[in-house]
A tleap script that builds the chain and sets N, CA, C and O, in Angstrom:
source leaprc.protein.ff14SB
mol = sequence {
  NMET PRO GLU ARG ARG HIE TYR TRP LEU ASP
  SER PRO GLY ASN VAL THR LYS LEU TYR ARG
  GLY LEU TRP ALA VAL GLY ALA VAL LEU VAL
  LEU ALA GLU PHE LEU VAL GLN LYS HIE GLU
  GLU PRO ALA PHE ALA GLY GLY PHE ALA PHE
  TYR ALA LEU PHE GLY PHE VAL ALA CYS VAL
  ALA LEU VAL LEU THR ALA LYS ALA LEU ARG
  ARG ILE LEU ARG ARG PRO GLU ASP TYR TYR
  GLU CARG
}
set mol.1.N position { 0.846 -1.171 0.000 }
set mol.1.CA position { 0.000 0.000 0.000 }
set mol.1.C position { 0.896 1.242 0.000 }
set mol.1.O position { 1.809 1.347 0.819 }
set mol.2.N position { 0.637 2.189 -0.924 }
set mol.2.CA position { 1.482 3.394 -0.959 }
set mol.2.C position { 1.258 4.261 0.276 }
set mol.2.O position { 0.176 4.290 0.862 }
set mol.3.N position { 2.320 4.961 0.642 }
set mol.3.CA position { 2.219 5.854 1.808 }
set mol.3.C position { 1.336 7.051 1.489 }
set mol.3.O position { 1.319 7.560 0.369 }
set mol.4.N position { 0.623 7.473 2.484 }
set mol.4.CA position { -0.257 8.637 2.339 }
set mol.4.C position { 0.598 9.893 2.339 }
set mol.4.O position { 1.489 10.042 3.176 }
set mol.5.N position { 0.328 10.801 1.399 }
set mol.5.CA position { 1.077 12.063 1.349 }
set mol.5.C position { 0.688 12.939 2.519 }
set mol.5.O position { -0.462 12.939 2.959 }
set mol.6.N position { 1.648 13.677 3.013 }
set mol.6.CA position { 1.415 14.582 4.143 }
set mol.6.C position { 1.407 16.015 3.612 }
set mol.6.O position { 2.415 16.507 3.104 }
set mol.7.N position { 0.281 16.659 3.735 }
set mol.7.CA position { 0.141 18.037 3.273 }
set mol.7.C position { 0.338 18.986 4.449 }
set mol.7.O position { 0.210 18.580 5.604 }
set mol.8.N position { 0.648 20.244 4.161 }
set mol.8.CA position { 0.985 21.188 5.229 }
set mol.8.C position { -0.221 21.548 6.081 }
set mol.8.O position { -0.039 21.952 7.230 }
set mol.9.N position { -1.435 21.424 5.580 }
set mol.9.CA position { -2.618 21.715 6.386 }
set mol.9.C position { -3.073 20.510 7.213 }
set mol.9.O position { -4.033 20.611 7.977 }
set mol.10.N position { -2.392 19.376 7.063 }
set mol.10.CA position { -2.711 18.218 7.897 }
set mol.10.C position { -2.246 18.418 9.332 }
set mol.10.O position { -2.763 17.777 10.248 }
set mol.11.N position { -1.283 19.293 9.532 }
set mol.11.CA position { -0.761 19.551 10.867 }
set mol.11.C position { -1.621 20.603 11.568 }
set mol.11.O position { -1.794 21.700 11.036 }
set mol.12.N position { -2.166 20.294 12.755 }
set mol.12.CA position { -3.000 21.275 13.468 }
set mol.12.C position { -2.253 22.570 13.790 }
set mol.12.O position { -2.864 23.636 13.859 }
set mol.13.N position { -0.948 22.484 13.986 }
set mol.13.CA position { -0.167 23.693 14.258 }
set mol.13.C position { -0.175 24.652 13.078 }
set mol.13.O position { -0.244 25.866 13.269 }
set mol.14.N position { -0.104 24.122 11.861 }
set mol.14.CA position { -0.134 24.973 10.668 }
set mol.14.C position { -1.508 25.603 10.468 }
set mol.14.O position { -1.611 26.745 10.021 }
set mol.15.N position { -2.552 24.869 10.793 }
set mol.15.CA position { -3.907 25.418 10.684 }
set mol.15.C position { -4.073 26.577 11.667 }
set mol.15.O position { -4.667 27.602 11.333 }
set mol.16.N position { -3.544 26.407 12.879 }
set mol.16.CA position { -3.614 27.464 13.888 }
set mol.16.C position { -2.844 28.697 13.426 }
set mol.16.O position { -3.314 29.823 13.590 }
set mol.17.N position { -1.667 28.487 12.852 }
set mol.17.CA position { -0.874 29.619 12.347 }
set mol.17.C position { -1.615 30.359 11.236 }
set mol.17.O position { -1.627 31.590 11.205 }
set mol.18.N position { -2.230 29.611 10.330 }
set mol.18.CA position { -2.985 30.233 9.244 }
set mol.18.C position { -4.163 31.026 9.784 }
set mol.18.O position { -4.412 32.149 9.344 }
set mol.19.N position { -4.886 30.455 10.729 }
set mol.19.CA position { -6.048 31.111 11.337 }
set mol.19.C position { -5.633 32.403 12.035 }
set mol.19.O position { -6.263 33.445 11.850 }
set mol.20.N position { -4.574 32.332 12.835 }
set mol.20.CA position { -4.092 33.531 13.525 }
set mol.20.C position { -3.548 34.562 12.549 }
set mol.20.O position { -3.715 35.764 12.756 }
set mol.21.N position { -2.905 34.102 11.497 }
set mol.21.CA position { -2.391 35.023 10.479 }
set mol.21.C position { -3.499 35.778 9.773 }
set mol.21.O position { -3.369 36.974 9.512 }
set mol.22.N position { -4.598 35.084 9.457 }
set mol.22.CA position { -5.730 35.755 8.824 }
set mol.22.C position { -6.360 36.788 9.744 }
set mol.22.O position { -6.748 37.869 9.300 }
set mol.23.N position { -6.462 36.454 11.038 }
set mol.23.CA position { -6.982 37.431 12.004 }
set mol.23.C position { -6.058 38.642 12.096 }
set mol.23.O position { -6.525 39.777 12.186 }
set mol.24.N position { -4.752 38.403 12.073 }
set mol.24.CA position { -3.788 39.506 12.166 }
set mol.24.C position { -3.882 40.417 10.939 }
set mol.24.O position { -3.864 41.641 11.068 }
set mol.25.N position { -3.981 39.824 9.762 }
set mol.25.CA position { -4.112 40.632 8.540 }
set mol.25.C position { -5.399 41.447 8.588 }
set mol.25.O position { -5.396 42.626 8.234 }
set mol.26.N position { -6.498 40.834 9.019 }
set mol.26.CA position { -7.761 41.566 9.130 }
set mol.26.C position { -7.671 42.706 10.121 }
set mol.26.O position { -8.191 43.792 9.866 }
set mol.27.N position { -7.015 42.473 11.256 }
set mol.27.CA position { -6.860 43.537 12.258 }
set mol.27.C position { -6.014 44.679 11.719 }
set mol.27.O position { -6.331 45.846 11.949 }
set mol.28.N position { -4.939 44.357 11.004 }
set mol.28.CA position { -4.085 45.399 10.425 }
set mol.28.C position { -4.866 46.214 9.397 }
set mol.28.O position { -4.724 47.436 9.337 }
set mol.29.N position { -5.682 45.552 8.595 }
set mol.29.CA position { -6.460 46.279 7.586 }
set mol.29.C position { -7.512 47.184 8.229 }
set mol.29.O position { -7.756 48.291 7.750 }
set mol.30.N position { -8.127 46.720 9.301 }
set mol.30.CA position { -9.115 47.566 9.985 }
set mol.30.C position { -8.408 48.744 10.658 }
set mol.30.O position { -8.920 49.863 10.626 }
set mol.31.N position { -7.250 48.513 11.261 }
set mol.31.CA position { -6.504 49.612 11.877 }
set mol.31.C position { -5.972 50.600 10.841 }
set mol.31.O position { -5.782 51.778 11.144 }
set mol.32.N position { -5.732 50.127 9.628 }
set mol.32.CA position { -5.269 51.018 8.564 }
set mol.32.C position { -6.334 52.031 8.174 }
set mol.32.O position { -6.033 53.039 7.535 }
set mol.33.N position { -7.566 51.769 8.554 }
set mol.33.CA position { -8.641 52.718 8.261 }
set mol.33.C position { -8.387 54.076 8.901 }
set mol.33.O position { -8.837 55.100 8.388 }
set mol.34.N position { -7.666 54.086 10.020 }
set mol.34.CA position { -7.358 55.354 10.685 }
set mol.34.C position { -6.351 56.176 9.886 }
set mol.34.O position { -6.315 57.399 10.020 }
set mol.35.N position { -5.533 55.528 9.060 }
set mol.35.CA position { -4.478 56.217 8.320 }
set mol.35.C position { -4.912 56.654 6.930 }
set mol.35.O position { -4.306 57.551 6.344 }
set mol.36.N position { -5.938 56.040 6.407 }
set mol.36.CA position { -6.377 56.326 5.039 }
set mol.36.C position { -7.516 57.328 5.075 }
set mol.36.O position { -8.490 57.158 5.807 }
set mol.37.N position { -7.379 58.369 4.279 }
set mol.37.CA position { -8.436 59.370 4.201 }
set mol.37.C position { -9.376 58.983 3.068 }
set mol.37.O position { -8.955 58.837 1.921 }
set mol.38.N position { -10.642 58.820 3.397 }
set mol.38.CA position { -11.617 58.368 2.405 }
set mol.38.C position { -12.339 59.552 1.782 }
set mol.38.O position { -12.600 60.563 2.434 }
set mol.39.N position { -12.651 59.399 0.506 }
set mol.39.CA position { -13.420 60.408 -0.229 }
set mol.39.C position { -14.589 59.689 -0.894 }
set mol.39.O position { -14.620 59.524 -2.113 }
set mol.40.N position { -15.529 59.274 -0.092 }
set mol.40.CA position { -16.664 58.509 -0.590 }
set mol.40.C position { -17.823 59.432 -0.931 }
set mol.40.O position { -18.071 60.418 -0.237 }
set mol.41.N position { -18.524 59.104 -1.998 }
set mol.41.CA position { -19.688 59.883 -2.398 }
set mol.41.C position { -20.842 59.698 -1.406 }
set mol.41.O position { -21.312 60.687 -0.843 }
set mol.42.N position { -21.319 58.455 -1.171 }
set mol.42.CA position { -22.366 58.315 -0.151 }
set mol.42.C position { -21.750 58.402 1.245 }
set mol.42.O position { -20.677 57.850 1.487 }
set mol.43.N position { -22.408 59.075 2.136 }
set mol.43.CA position { -21.855 59.326 3.471 }
set mol.43.C position { -21.658 58.041 4.269 }
set mol.43.O position { -20.699 57.930 5.033 }
set mol.44.N position { -22.558 57.067 4.101 }
set mol.44.CA position { -22.453 55.846 4.903 }
set mol.44.C position { -21.227 55.012 4.530 }
set mol.44.O position { -20.752 54.232 5.355 }
set mol.45.N position { -20.707 55.155 3.320 }
set mol.45.CA position { -19.550 54.363 2.893 }
set mol.45.C position { -18.256 54.866 3.519 }
set mol.45.O position { -17.245 54.165 3.473 }
set mol.46.N position { -18.261 56.032 4.087 }
set mol.46.CA position { -17.064 56.569 4.714 }
set mol.46.C position { -16.920 56.187 6.170 }
set mol.46.O position { -15.948 56.583 6.813 }
set mol.47.N position { -17.850 55.438 6.703 }
set mol.47.CA position { -17.813 55.055 8.109 }
set mol.47.C position { -16.706 54.065 8.418 }
set mol.47.O position { -16.123 53.455 7.522 }
set mol.48.N position { -16.429 53.919 9.712 }
set mol.48.CA position { -15.356 53.037 10.150 }
set mol.48.C position { -15.659 51.584 9.797 }
set mol.48.O position { -16.725 51.077 10.145 }
set mol.49.N position { -14.748 50.915 9.117 }
set mol.49.CA position { -14.817 49.494 8.752 }
set mol.49.C position { -16.062 49.157 7.937 }
set mol.49.O position { -16.579 48.043 8.032 }
set mol.50.N position { -16.547 50.097 7.141 }
set mol.50.CA position { -17.746 49.845 6.350 }
set mol.50.C position { -17.536 48.685 5.387 }
set mol.50.O position { -18.383 47.797 5.288 }
set mol.51.N position { -16.416 48.687 4.679 }
set mol.51.CA position { -16.193 47.652 3.672 }
set mol.51.C position { -15.959 46.287 4.305 }
set mol.51.O position { -16.334 45.271 3.720 }
set mol.52.N position { -15.352 46.239 5.481 }
set mol.52.CA position { -15.177 44.965 6.184 }
set mol.52.C position { -16.531 44.407 6.607 }
set mol.52.O position { -16.796 43.219 6.428 }
set mol.53.N position { -17.374 45.245 7.159 }
set mol.53.CA position { -18.704 44.801 7.577 }
set mol.53.C position { -19.577 44.436 6.379 }
set mol.53.O position { -20.322 43.457 6.421 }
set mol.54.N position { -19.483 45.226 5.319 }
set mol.54.CA position { -20.258 44.947 4.120 }
set mol.54.C position { -19.844 43.608 3.518 }
set mol.54.O position { -20.702 42.829 3.100 }
set mol.55.N position { -18.540 43.329 3.468 }
set mol.55.CA position { -18.056 42.062 2.942 }
set mol.55.C position { -18.524 40.886 3.777 }
set mol.55.O position { -18.902 39.850 3.231 }
set mol.56.N position { -18.504 41.034 5.097 }
set mol.56.CA position { -18.961 39.966 5.980 }
set mol.56.C position { -20.446 39.692 5.783 }
set mol.56.O position { -20.857 38.537 5.668 }
set mol.57.N position { -21.243 40.739 5.745 }
set mol.57.CA position { -22.693 40.582 5.565 }
set mol.57.C position { -22.992 39.971 4.195 }
set mol.57.O position { -23.875 39.122 4.078 }
set mol.58.N position { -22.263 40.397 3.160 }
set mol.58.CA position { -22.476 39.841 1.826 }
set mol.58.C position { -22.124 38.358 1.790 }
set mol.58.O position { -22.822 37.573 1.147 }
set mol.59.N position { -21.055 37.967 2.471 }
set mol.59.CA position { -20.659 36.559 2.514 }
set mol.59.C position { -21.715 35.719 3.226 }
set mol.59.O position { -22.060 34.634 2.757 }
set mol.60.N position { -22.222 36.202 4.338 }
set mol.60.CA position { -23.271 35.479 5.065 }
set mol.60.C position { -24.523 35.367 4.198 }
set mol.60.O position { -25.168 34.319 4.173 }
set mol.61.N position { -24.866 36.436 3.491 }
set mol.61.CA position { -26.041 36.404 2.613 }
set mol.61.C position { -25.859 35.385 1.491 }
set mol.61.O position { -26.813 34.699 1.126 }
set mol.62.N position { -24.653 35.274 0.939 }
set mol.62.CA position { -24.400 34.294 -0.115 }
set mol.62.C position { -24.548 32.863 0.410 }
set mol.62.O position { -25.108 32.006 -0.273 }
set mol.63.N position { -24.057 32.612 1.594 }
set mol.63.CA position { -24.166 31.273 2.168 }
set mol.63.C position { -25.626 30.918 2.425 }
set mol.63.O position { -26.057 29.809 2.109 }
set mol.64.N position { -26.385 31.843 2.992 }
set mol.64.CA position { -27.795 31.579 3.254 }
set mol.64.C position { -28.590 31.399 1.968 }
set mol.64.O position { -29.498 30.570 1.912 }
set mol.65.N position { -28.260 32.164 0.940 }
set mol.65.CA position { -28.917 32.013 -0.358 }
set mol.65.C position { -28.589 30.658 -0.968 }
set mol.65.O position { -29.462 30.004 -1.540 }
set mol.66.N position { -27.330 30.233 -0.848 }
set mol.66.CA position { -26.942 28.930 -1.387 }
set mol.66.C position { -27.670 27.800 -0.664 }
set mol.66.O position { -28.065 26.817 -1.292 }
set mol.67.N position { -27.850 27.931 0.642 }
set mol.67.CA position { -28.582 26.900 1.381 }
set mol.67.C position { -30.031 26.823 0.916 }
set mol.67.O position { -30.585 25.731 0.793 }
set mol.68.N position { -30.647 27.971 0.656 }
set mol.68.CA position { -32.026 27.978 0.173 }
set mol.68.C position { -32.110 27.394 -1.239 }
set mol.68.O position { -33.038 26.644 -1.543 }
set mol.69.N position { -31.158 27.729 -2.093 }
set mol.69.CA position { -31.161 27.193 -3.454 }
set mol.69.C position { -30.932 25.686 -3.463 }
set mol.69.O position { -31.446 24.981 -4.333 }
set mol.70.N position { -30.166 25.194 -2.501 }
set mol.70.CA position { -29.928 23.757 -2.420 }
set mol.70.C position { -31.235 23.016 -2.199 }
set mol.70.O position { -31.452 21.954 -2.782 }
set mol.71.N position { -32.096 23.556 -1.374 }
set mol.71.CA position { -33.389 22.913 -1.135 }
set mol.71.C position { -34.244 22.891 -2.395 }
set mol.71.O position { -34.987 21.939 -2.632 }
set mol.72.N position { -34.137 23.938 -3.198 }
set mol.72.CA position { -34.944 24.029 -4.419 }
set mol.72.C position { -34.390 23.124 -5.515 }
set mol.72.O position { -35.155 22.459 -6.213 }
set mol.73.N position { -33.058 23.094 -5.672 }
set mol.73.CA position { -32.434 22.397 -6.788 }
set mol.73.C position { -32.017 20.961 -6.473 }
set mol.73.O position { -31.538 20.258 -7.364 }
set mol.74.N position { -32.184 20.519 -5.259 }
set mol.74.CA position { -31.738 19.183 -4.855 }
set mol.74.C position { -32.512 18.106 -5.618 }
set mol.74.O position { -33.715 18.223 -5.850 }
set mol.75.N position { -31.778 17.051 -6.001 }
set mol.75.CA position { -32.374 15.896 -6.664 }
set mol.75.C position { -32.261 14.685 -5.754 }
set mol.75.O position { -31.396 14.648 -4.879 }
set mol.76.N position { -33.124 13.691 -5.948 }
set mol.76.CA position { -33.008 12.471 -5.144 }
set mol.76.C position { -31.666 11.766 -5.401 }
set mol.76.O position { -31.035 11.969 -6.438 }
set mol.77.N position { -31.244 10.932 -4.434 }
set mol.77.CA position { -29.953 10.246 -4.574 }
set mol.77.C position { -29.885 9.368 -5.799 }
set mol.77.O position { -28.831 9.285 -6.429 }
set mol.78.N position { -30.958 8.717 -6.157 }
set mol.78.CA position { -30.949 7.805 -7.308 }
set mol.78.C position { -31.416 8.505 -8.584 }
set mol.78.O position { -31.948 7.839 -9.472 }
set mol.79.N position { -31.244 9.776 -8.704 }
set mol.79.CA position { -31.727 10.552 -9.845 }
set mol.79.C position { -31.144 10.030 -11.165 }
set mol.79.O position { -31.871 9.897 -12.149 }
set mol.80.N position { -29.844 9.734 -11.193 }
set mol.80.CA position { -29.210 9.312 -12.438 }
set mol.80.C position { -29.354 7.801 -12.689 }
set mol.80.O position { -29.060 7.319 -13.783 }
set mol.81.N position { -29.798 7.077 -11.691 }
set mol.81.CA position { -29.963 5.630 -11.866 }
set mol.81.C position { -31.330 5.264 -12.436 }
set mol.81.O position { -31.564 4.105 -12.779 }
set mol.82.N position { -32.209 6.211 -12.537 }
set mol.82.CA position { -33.551 5.929 -13.084 }
set mol.82.C position { -33.519 5.835 -14.574 }
set mol.82.O position { -34.554 5.604 -15.200 }
savepdb mol mol.pdb
quit
């Protein structure tokens, strides 16, 4: 039997490093909002962390929409065997 390949995400330590790294990058980007001067046309888009919050809400909306579409588009398990 051939040996199973070991990928870098198989190690829990690497997953933890990736998770913490993503949080650190997100925190740095939110803190960078204090240094960047915004010139937004609509007033609400110039608020603190607007794009971060908008992206999060949009992602959650996409997941919920996909779950609803799955119920509509789902086929029985033996669909192709008929």
